[in-house]
C-alpha positions in Angstrom: 128.6 112.0 -117.4 129.1 115.7 -118.3 132.9 115.5 -117.9 135.1 114.9 -121.0 135.4 111.1 -121.2 138.6 109.3 -121.8 138.1 106.0 -123.6 141.5 105.0 -124.0 142.2 105.7 -120.3 139.1 104.1 -119.5 135.3 104.8 -118.9 132.8 102.7 -117.2 129.5 103.0 -119.1 126.2 101.8 -117.3 123.8 101.2 -120.0 120.0 100.1 -119.8 120.1 97.1 -122.2 117.4 97.3 -124.7 115.0 94.5 -125.2 116.2 91.9 -128.0 119.6 93.5 -127.9 122.4 91.0 -126.9 125.2 92.3 -124.5 127.6 91.9 -127.6 125.4 94.2 -129.7 125.7 96.9 -127.0 129.4 96.5 -126.9 129.6 96.4 -130.7 127.7 99.6 -131.1 129.7 101.4 -128.4 133.0 100.2 -129.7 132.2 101.2 -133.3 131.1 104.8 -132.2 134.2 105.3 -130.3 136.6 104.4 -133.1 134.7 106.7 -135.3 135.0 109.4 -132.7 138.7 108.9 -132.2 139.7 107.9 -135.6 141.2 104.7 -134.4 141.2 101.0 -135.6 141.1 99.5 -132.3 139.8 100.3 -128.8 139.3 97.8 -126.0 135.5 97.5 -124.9 133.6 94.9 -123.0 131.0 94.2 -120.6 130.7 92.7 -117.1 128.0 90.2 -117.2 125.8 88.9 -120.0 122.1 89.8 -120.2 120.0 87.6 -122.2 118.5 89.2 -125.2 114.9 89.1 -123.7 116.3 90.8 -120.6 116.7 94.6 -120.0 118.4 96.6 -117.4 121.9 97.4 -116.0 124.8 96.4 -118.4 128.3 97.5 -117.1 130.4 98.4 -120.1 134.1 99.1 -119.7 136.3 100.8 -122.2 140.2 101.1 -122.6 142.2 100.2 -119.6 139.0 100.2 -117.2 138.6 96.7 -119.1 141.0 95.4 -116.6 138.4 95.5 -113.9 135.8 93.7 -115.8 136.4 90.4 -113.8 136.1 92.3 -110.5 132.7 93.5 -111.7 131.4 90.2 -113.0 132.3 88.9 -109.6 129.9 91.0 -107.8 126.3 90.4 -106.8 123.4 91.2 -109.0 119.7 92.2 -108.5 116.7 91.5 -110.8 113.0 91.8 -110.9 110.7 90.2 -113.3 107.5 87.8 -113.9 107.3 84.2 -114.0 104.3 82.4 -116.1 103.0 79.4 -114.2 101.3 76.5 -115.7 103.6 76.1 -118.6 107.3 75.3 -119.7 109.5 76.1 -122.4 112.9 74.4 -123.3 114.6 77.7 -122.9 112.9 78.5 -119.7 111.8 81.7 -121.2 110.1 83.1 -124.1 112.9 82.2 -126.7 111.4 79.0 -127.3 107.6 78.0 -127.7 105.7 76.3 -125.0 106.4 72.5 -124.8 104.2 71.4 -121.8 101.0 72.7 -120.2 99.9 72.0 -116.8 96.4 72.2 -114.9 96.0 75.3 -112.6 96.4 75.3 -109.1 95.6 77.5 -106.3 98.3 78.9 -103.9 98.0 80.9 -100.8 100.5 83.8 -99.7 101.8 81.5 -97.0 102.5 78.9 -99.8 104.5 81.3 -101.9 106.4 82.7 -98.8 107.3 79.3 -97.8 108.7 78.6 -101.4 110.7 81.9 -101.5 112.5 80.9 -98.3 113.5 77.6 -99.7 115.6 79.2 -102.2 117.7 81.3 -99.9 121.4 80.4 -99.5 124.0 78.6 -101.3 122.8 75.9 -103.5 123.7 74.0 -106.7 122.0 75.3 -109.9 121.6 73.5 -113.2 122.1 76.0 -116.1 119.8 76.3 -119.0 120.5 74.4 -122.1 119.8 77.4 -124.0 123.1 79.3 -122.4 126.4 80.4 -123.5 128.1 77.8 -121.5 130.5 76.0 -123.4 130.4 72.0 -124.0 133.3 70.5 -126.0 134.2 73.9 -127.4 130.7 74.8 -128.6 127.9 77.0 -126.8 125.3 75.1 -125.1 122.6 77.1 -127.1 124.1 76.1 -130.4 123.7 72.3 -129.5 120.3 72.7 -127.9 119.0 74.5 -131.0 120.1 71.3 -133.0 118.2 69.2 -130.5 121.3 67.7 -129.2 120.9 65.9 -125.8 123.3 67.6 -123.4 123.9 68.0 -119.7 125.3 70.9 -117.9 126.9 70.3 -114.5 125.3 72.2 -111.6 127.1 75.3 -110.4 127.3 76.5 -106.8 125.3 79.9 -106.6 123.9 81.9 -103.6 120.4 83.5 -103.4 121.1 86.5 -100.9 117.3 87.8 -100.9 114.3 86.6 -102.8 110.6 88.2 -102.7 107.8 86.3 -104.8 104.2 87.7 -104.9 101.3 86.3 -106.9 100.0 88.7 -109.6 97.2 86.2 -110.5 96.7 82.4 -110.6 99.2 82.0 -113.2 101.9 84.8 -112.7 104.4 85.5 -110.2 106.5 88.6 -109.7 109.9 88.5 -108.2 112.8 90.3 -106.8 116.2 88.7 -106.3 119.7 89.3 -105.1 122.2 86.7 -105.9 125.7 85.7 -106.7 127.5 85.9 -110.1 126.6 83.0 -112.4 122.9 82.6 -111.4 120.6 81.8 -114.1 117.0 83.5 -113.2 115.6 81.4 -116.2 116.5 78.3 -114.0 115.0 79.9 -110.9 111.9 80.4 -112.9 112.0 76.5 -114.0 112.7 75.4 -110.5 109.9 77.4 -108.9 107.4 75.9 -111.5 108.7 72.4 -110.5 108.3 72.9 -106.9 104.9 74.3 -107.3 104.0 71.3 -109.5 102.6 73.4 -112.4 105.6 74.2 -114.5 106.9 77.8 -115.2 108.9 80.1 -117.4 110.4 83.4 -117.5 108.3 86.1 -119.3 110.0 89.4 -118.0 113.3 90.1 -116.8 115.1 93.4 -115.7 118.7 93.6 -113.9 118.1 96.5 -111.5 121.7 96.4 -110.1 125.1 95.0 -110.7 127.6 95.5 -107.7 127.3 99.1 -106.9 125.9 100.2 -110.3 122.1 100.8 -110.1 119.5 101.1 -112.9 119.1 104.8 -111.9 122.6 105.3 -113.0 122.0 103.8 -116.4 121.4 105.7 -119.6 119.9 104.5 -122.9 122.2 103.2 -125.7 121.1 105.9 -127.9 122.1 108.6 -125.2 125.4 106.9 -124.8 126.1 107.2 -128.5 125.2 110.9 -128.5 127.6 111.5 -125.6 130.4 109.6 -127.4 129.6 111.4 -130.4 129.5 115.0 -129.0 
């Protein structure tokens, strides 16, 4: 990123999204920095695939005329790694909400986990989390879920290209997943817990790849702002 950037003509910025930032927070920060630098009132900036606040990793941000390619980038496969906590569930399938159910411990063999992983491969219908940005009657599902409203989200067709699971200990699984757009890793954590009969929720998530954009190509939001301002 040493070349002079042209944010109006369009740039692709690969950001390592910080923990607890929303994807919009990143876009907002970058947009404001560019507006200040160029002394303009408006500049198109958007991201190619939302990451939850509790997730980190590759967030593709496009500026100017490059925003026309956002749909193309969104449609590309994604790769993730992280950790699933077994033995307990949460309404959001991650750490955003407190534990609502606890289950007795079970022992699993490496073979059990390998068979489980293989069962997730390929096309399948997945039920999105209630705590998601999906729209229900014009409102975000998470807004209704936080109010305690009983809503049902239609299952969506996804594709798990590759999945690797490994027991860290009796109550934690590490994973690596390559999947199609629209796949909710939180829902996979929920489903893994269900199939093992012990419940489960996501406690760590990192996007390592988005299409051809790799984590090794990413920069921090702080470094990105410095590059814009220089």
